[in-house]
C-alpha positions as CSV (number, residue, x, y, z in Angstrom):
1,X,16.1,-29.1,-2.8
2,X,18.6,-26.4,-3.7
3,X,19.8,-24.4,-0.7
4,X,22.2,-21.5,-0.4
5,X,23.2,-20.2,3.0
6,X,20.4,-22.4,4.5
7,X,17.8,-20.8,2.2
8,X,15.6,-23.0,-0.1
9,X,16.3,-21.1,-3.3
10,X,13.7,-23.1,-5.3
11,X,10.9,-22.0,-2.9
12,X,12.2,-18.4,-2.9
13,X,12.4,-18.1,-6.7
14,X,9.1,-19.9,-7.2
15,X,7.4,-17.7,-4.6
16,X,8.9,-14.5,-6.1
17,X,7.6,-15.4,-9.6
18,X,4.2,-16.3,-8.3
19,X,3.9,-13.1,-6.2
20,X,5.1,-11.0,-9.1
21,X,2.5,-12.4,-11.4
22,X,-0.2,-12.1,-8.7
23,X,0.7,-8.5,-8.0
24,X,0.8,-7.4,-11.6
25,X,-2.5,-9.1,-12.6
26,X,-4.4,-8.3,-9.4
27,X,-3.2,-4.7,-9.4
28,X,-4.5,-4.1,-12.9
29,X,-7.8,-5.8,-12.1
30,X,-8.3,-3.7,-8.9
31,X,-7.5,-0.5,-10.9
32,X,-10.2,-1.5,-13.3
33,X,-12.7,-2.3,-10.5
34,X,-11.9,1.0,-8.8
35,X,-12.6,2.9,-12.0
36,X,-15.8,1.0,-12.7
37,X,-17.1,1.4,-9.1
38,X,-16.2,5.0,-8.9
39,X,-18.0,5.7,-12.2
40,X,-21.2,4.0,-11.0
41,X,-21.0,6.0,-7.7
42,X,-20.9,9.2,-9.9
43,X,-23.8,7.9,-12.0
44,X,-21.6,7.2,-15.0
45,X,-21.1,3.9,-16.9
46,X,-17.3,4.0,-16.8
47,X,-14.7,2.0,-18.7
48,X,-14.8,-1.8,-18.6
49,X,-12.8,-3.5,-15.9
50,X,-10.3,-4.8,-18.5
51,X,-9.5,-1.2,-19.6
52,X,-6.1,-1.0,-17.6
53,X,-4.9,-4.1,-19.5
54,X,-5.8,-2.4,-22.8
55,X,-4.1,0.8,-21.7
56,X,-1.0,-1.2,-20.7
57,X,-0.9,-3.0,-24.0
58,X,-1.1,0.3,-25.9
59,X,1.7,1.9,-23.9
60,X,4.0,-1.2,-24.2
61,X,3.6,-0.9,-28.0
62,X,5.0,2.6,-28.0
63,X,8.6,3.8,-27.7
64,X,9.7,5.8,-24.6
65,X,10.8,9.3,-25.5
66,X,13.5,10.9,-23.4
67,X,13.5,14.7,-23.1
68,X,16.6,16.5,-24.3
69,X,17.4,18.0,-20.9
70,X,16.8,14.7,-19.0
71,X,19.4,12.5,-17.2
72,X,18.8,9.4,-19.3
73,X,20.0,6.7,-16.8
74,X,17.9,8.1,-14.0
75,X,14.9,8.9,-16.2
76,X,14.7,5.4,-17.5
77,X,15.7,3.7,-14.3
78,X,13.1,5.3,-12.1
79,X,10.1,3.3,-13.5
80,X,12.0,0.1,-13.1
81,X,12.9,0.9,-9.5
82,X,9.3,1.9,-8.7
83,X,7.9,-1.4,-10.0
84,X,10.6,-3.6,-8.5
85,X,10.3,-2.1,-5.1
86,X,6.5,-2.4,-5.2
87,X,6.8,-6.1,-5.9
88,X,9.4,-6.5,-3.1
89,X,6.9,-5.1,-0.6
90,X,4.5,-7.9,-1.5
91,X,7.2,-10.5,-0.7
92,X,7.0,-9.5,3.0
93,X,3.2,-9.6,3.3
94,X,1.0,-12.7,3.7
95,X,-1.4,-13.6,0.9
96,X,-4.4,-15.4,2.4
97,X,-2.9,-18.2,4.4
98,X,0.2,-18.3,2.3
99,X,3.1,-17.1,4.4
100,X,5.3,-14.2,3.1
101,X,8.2,-15.3,0.9
102,X,10.7,-13.2,2.9
103,X,8.6,-13.2,6.1
104,X,11.5,-14.4,8.2
105,X,13.9,-11.8,6.9
106,X,12.0,-8.6,7.6
107,X,9.3,-6.9,9.7
108,X,6.9,-3.9,9.7
109,X,9.8,-1.5,10.0
110,X,11.4,-2.7,6.8
111,X,8.0,-2.6,5.1
112,X,7.6,1.1,6.1
113,X,11.0,1.8,4.5
114,X,10.2,-0.1,1.4
115,X,6.9,1.8,1.0
116,X,8.9,5.0,0.5
117,X,11.0,3.7,-2.4
118,X,8.4,3.8,-5.2
119,X,7.6,7.4,-4.2
120,X,11.3,8.3,-4.2
121,X,11.7,6.7,-7.6
122,X,8.9,8.9,-8.9
123,X,10.6,11.9,-7.3
124,X,13.9,11.0,-8.9
125,X,12.3,10.4,-12.3
126,X,10.5,13.8,-12.1
127,X,13.7,15.7,-11.3
128,X,15.6,13.8,-13.9
129,X,13.2,14.8,-16.7
130,X,14.3,18.4,-16.6
131,X,10.7,19.6,-16.9
132,X,9.6,22.5,-14.7
133,X,6.1,20.9,-14.3
134,X,7.8,17.6,-13.2
135,X,10.1,19.4,-10.8
136,X,7.1,21.1,-9.1
137,X,5.4,17.7,-9.0
138,X,8.4,16.0,-7.4
139,X,8.6,18.7,-4.8
140,X,5.0,18.1,-4.0
141,X,5.5,14.4,-3.8
142,X,8.3,14.9,-1.2
143,X,6.1,17.1,0.9
144,X,3.3,14.6,0.7
145,X,5.6,11.8,1.8
146,X,6.8,13.8,4.8
147,X,3.2,14.4,5.7
148,X,1.7,10.9,5.7
149,X,4.7,9.0,7.2
150,X,4.0,10.2,10.8
151,X,0.4,9.0,11.0
152,X,1.4,5.7,9.3
153,X,4.2,5.2,11.9
154,X,1.8,5.9,14.8
155,X,-0.6,3.2,13.5
156,X,2.0,0.6,13.1
157,X,3.9,1.3,16.4
158,X,0.6,1.4,18.4
159,X,-0.3,-2.1,17.2
160,X,3.1,-3.5,17.9
161,X,3.2,-1.9,21.3
162,X,-0.1,-3.4,22.3
163,X,1.1,-6.9,21.3
164,X,4.3,-6.3,23.3
165,X,2.2,-5.2,26.3
166,X,0.4,-8.5,26.0
167,X,3.7,-10.3,26.4
168,X,3.9,-11.4,22.8
169,X,7.5,-11.7,21.5
170,X,8.7,-10.1,18.3
171,X,5.6,-7.8,17.9
172,X,6.9,-6.1,14.7
173,X,7.0,-9.4,12.9
174,X,4.1,-9.7,10.4
175,X,3.9,-13.5,11.2
176,X,3.3,-12.5,14.8
177,X,0.6,-10.0,14.0
178,X,-1.1,-12.6,11.7
179,X,-1.0,-15.2,14.5
180,X,-2.1,-12.8,17.2
181,X,-4.7,-10.3,15.9
182,X,-4.6,-7.1,18.0
183,X,-8.4,-7.3,18.5
184,X,-7.9,-10.6,20.4
185,X,-5.6,-9.0,23.0
186,X,-7.2,-5.5,23.3
187,X,-9.9,-4.6,25.8
188,X,-12.7,-2.1,25.2
189,X,-10.5,1.0,25.2
190,X,-7.9,-0.8,23.0
191,X,-10.6,-1.8,20.5
192,X,-11.7,1.9,20.3
193,X,-8.1,2.9,19.8
194,X,-7.6,0.3,17.0
195,X,-10.7,1.5,15.2
196,X,-9.4,5.0,15.3
197,X,-6.0,3.8,14.0
198,X,-7.8,1.8,11.2
199,X,-9.5,5.1,10.1
200,X,-6.1,6.8,10.1
201,X,-4.5,4.0,8.0
202,X,-7.5,4.3,5.6
203,X,-6.7,8.0,5.0
204,X,-2.9,7.3,4.7
205,X,-3.6,4.9,1.8
206,X,-4.7,7.5,-0.9
207,X,-1.7,9.6,0.0
208,X,0.7,6.6,-0.4
209,X,-0.9,5.9,-3.7
210,X,-1.1,9.6,-4.9
211,X,-4.9,9.3,-5.4
212,X,-7.5,11.9,-4.9
213,X,-7.6,14.0,-2.7
214,X,-3.7,13.6,-2.5
215,X,-2.9,13.6,-6.2
216,X,-1.3,17.0,-6.0
217,X,2.1,15.7,-7.4
218,X,0.3,14.9,-10.7
219,X,-2.5,17.5,-10.7
220,X,-3.4,17.3,-14.4
221,X,-5.3,20.5,-14.4
222,X,-2.4,22.5,-12.8
223,X,0.7,20.6,-13.8
224,X,-0.4,18.6,-16.9
225,X,0.5,15.3,-15.1
226,X,3.2,16.7,-12.8
227,X,6.1,14.4,-12.2
228,X,4.9,12.0,-15.0
229,X,4.4,14.7,-17.6
230,X,7.4,13.7,-19.7
231,X,6.9,9.9,-19.4
232,X,5.4,8.0,-22.3
233,X,5.4,4.5,-23.8
234,X,7.0,1.6,-21.9
235,X,8.3,3.8,-19.1
236,X,4.8,5.1,-18.4
237,X,3.5,1.5,-18.6
238,X,6.0,0.5,-15.8
239,X,4.8,3.4,-13.6
240,X,1.2,2.2,-14.2
241,X,2.1,-1.3,-13.2
242,X,3.9,0.0,-10.1
243,X,0.8,1.9,-9.1
244,X,-1.3,-1.2,-9.4
245,X,1.1,-3.4,-7.4
246,X,1.5,-0.8,-4.7
247,X,-2.3,-0.6,-4.4
248,X,-2.3,-4.3,-3.7
249,X,0.6,-3.9,-1.3
250,X,-1.0,-1.1,0.8
251,X,-4.3,-3.0,1.0
252,X,-2.4,-6.2,2.0
253,X,-0.7,-4.2,4.7
254,X,-4.0,-3.0,6.1
255,X,-5.4,-6.6,5.9
256,X,-2.3,-7.9,7.7
257,X,-2.5,-5.3,10.5
258,X,-6.3,-5.2,11.1
259,X,-8.0,-8.1,9.3
260,X,-5.6,-11.0,9.5
261,X,-8.3,-13.7,10.0
262,X,-8.7,-16.7,7.6
263,X,-11.7,-18.9,6.9
264,X,-9.7,-22.0,7.8
265,X,-9.3,-20.6,11.3
266,X,-13.1,-21.0,11.9
267,X,-14.1,-23.9,9.6
268,X,-12.4,-27.3,9.4
269,X,-11.4,-27.7,5.7
270,X,-9.1,-30.0,3.8
271,X,-5.7,-28.3,3.2
272,X,-6.3,-27.6,-0.5
273,X,-9.8,-26.2,0.0
274,X,-8.5,-24.2,3.0
275,X,-5.9,-22.5,0.9
276,X,-8.5,-21.7,-1.8
277,X,-11.1,-20.4,0.7
278,X,-8.5,-18.3,2.5
279,X,-7.2,-16.8,-0.7
280,X,-10.8,-15.9,-1.9
281,X,-11.5,-14.4,1.5
282,X,-8.3,-12.4,1.3
283,X,-9.4,-11.0,-2.1
284,X,-12.7,-9.9,-0.6
285,X,-10.9,-8.1,2.3
286,X,-8.6,-6.5,-0.3
287,X,-11.6,-5.2,-2.3
288,X,-13.2,-3.9,0.9
289,X,-10.0,-2.0,1.9
290,X,-9.5,-0.5,-1.6
291,X,-13.2,0.4,-1.8
292,X,-13.4,2.3,1.5
293,X,-9.8,3.8,1.4
294,X,-9.5,4.7,-2.3
295,X,-12.9,4.6,-4.1
296,X,-15.1,6.2,-1.5
297,X,-12.6,8.9,-0.5
298,X,-11.9,9.6,-4.2
299,X,-15.6,10.1,-4.9
300,X,-16.4,12.1,-1.8
301,X,-13.4,14.5,-1.8
302,X,-11.9,17.1,-4.1
303,X,-8.2,17.4,-4.6
304,X,-6.3,19.0,-1.6
305,X,-4.0,21.9,-2.1
306,X,-0.5,21.0,-1.1
307,X,-0.8,23.1,2.1
308,X,-4.0,21.2,3.0
309,X,-2.1,17.9,2.6
310,X,0.4,19.0,5.2
311,X,-2.2,20.4,7.6
312,X,-4.5,17.3,7.3
313,X,-1.9,14.7,7.8
314,X,0.4,16.4,10.3
315,X,-2.5,18.1,12.1
316,X,-5.8,16.2,12.0
317,X,-4.7,12.6,11.2
318,X,-1.5,12.7,13.3
319,X,-3.6,14.0,16.2
320,X,-6.3,11.3,15.6
321,X,-3.5,8.7,15.5
322,X,-2.1,9.9,18.9
323,X,-5.6,9.7,20.4
324,X,-5.9,6.1,19.1
325,X,-2.4,5.4,20.6
326,X,-3.5,6.9,23.9
327,X,-6.6,4.6,24.0
328,X,-4.3,1.6,23.3
329,X,-1.9,2.6,26.1
330,X,-4.7,3.3,28.6
331,X,-6.2,-0.1,27.7
332,X,-3.0,-1.9,28.7
333,X,-2.3,0.4,31.7
334,X,-5.8,-0.3,33.2
335,X,-5.3,-4.0,32.8
336,X,-8.0,-4.6,30.2
337,X,-7.6,-7.3,27.6
338,X,-4.5,-9.4,27.7
339,X,-1.6,-7.9,29.7
340,X,1.7,-9.6,30.5
């Protein structure tokens, strides 16, 4: 065993490599599934599920062009930063019954900060390209970030607060939330509040991922691709990979917060079978989250104008989140569920 400052480096490096491969492959597969499912919901055949792999292969075979007015180091560094930060998020989240690689070194607050880095990298890359279309797209991305962060924070804080009210120590720890699902400590009002918060998080997901109806930073019909308009070749491939990995990360966060159960918690299984069953169940939950929060919303909604993004997330969803938080607080105040 190789240790450094008390950390098993072999386990950390091995876990990081495994999570990286898992995030890249699963992200592309779910992007393909999303496109296929969305096409069927619109009465189209759609591309095959392996199409994102083909697109990636094609992009990786092309050179990346850098605009004449661009800042080269920032323009080329932004896609790398977006992909690396998306992978780092996954290192703090449980995968099935596999504990997070860095689970003991961070909590939900850190995950919230890490979620902003891929978007900031896209903003930096857009500004660095020197294109007016990309500049407008970057400005829209910043406005979108400011809009959805508040409802996301409400959902996370409400869950942590309810666990704290139940006397559970370290409520922002992801391991704590996985071990003590909020549904098991909440009373009737708390469950209603958590359902409302689940809806809020489902609507935050397409904004985090810049998907319809919150794809205003790219807006192909208005901005010709927006903040990605000048990207091509390997740089665009890295942004595509980052989008896939962040999709898995956001869905994993929703699973960790609201659907943390494993099959092995209910059925006695041998250790190896338990890990496999829990991993398969985790993939099913991942698909369910992506289907309802990305595919269904994408099919049912048209693109918001940037002013609508602000009013929807700061107005309706923030208000809905506060109502959910109020239900959670009343649940604990009235002594329902588990209260310390």
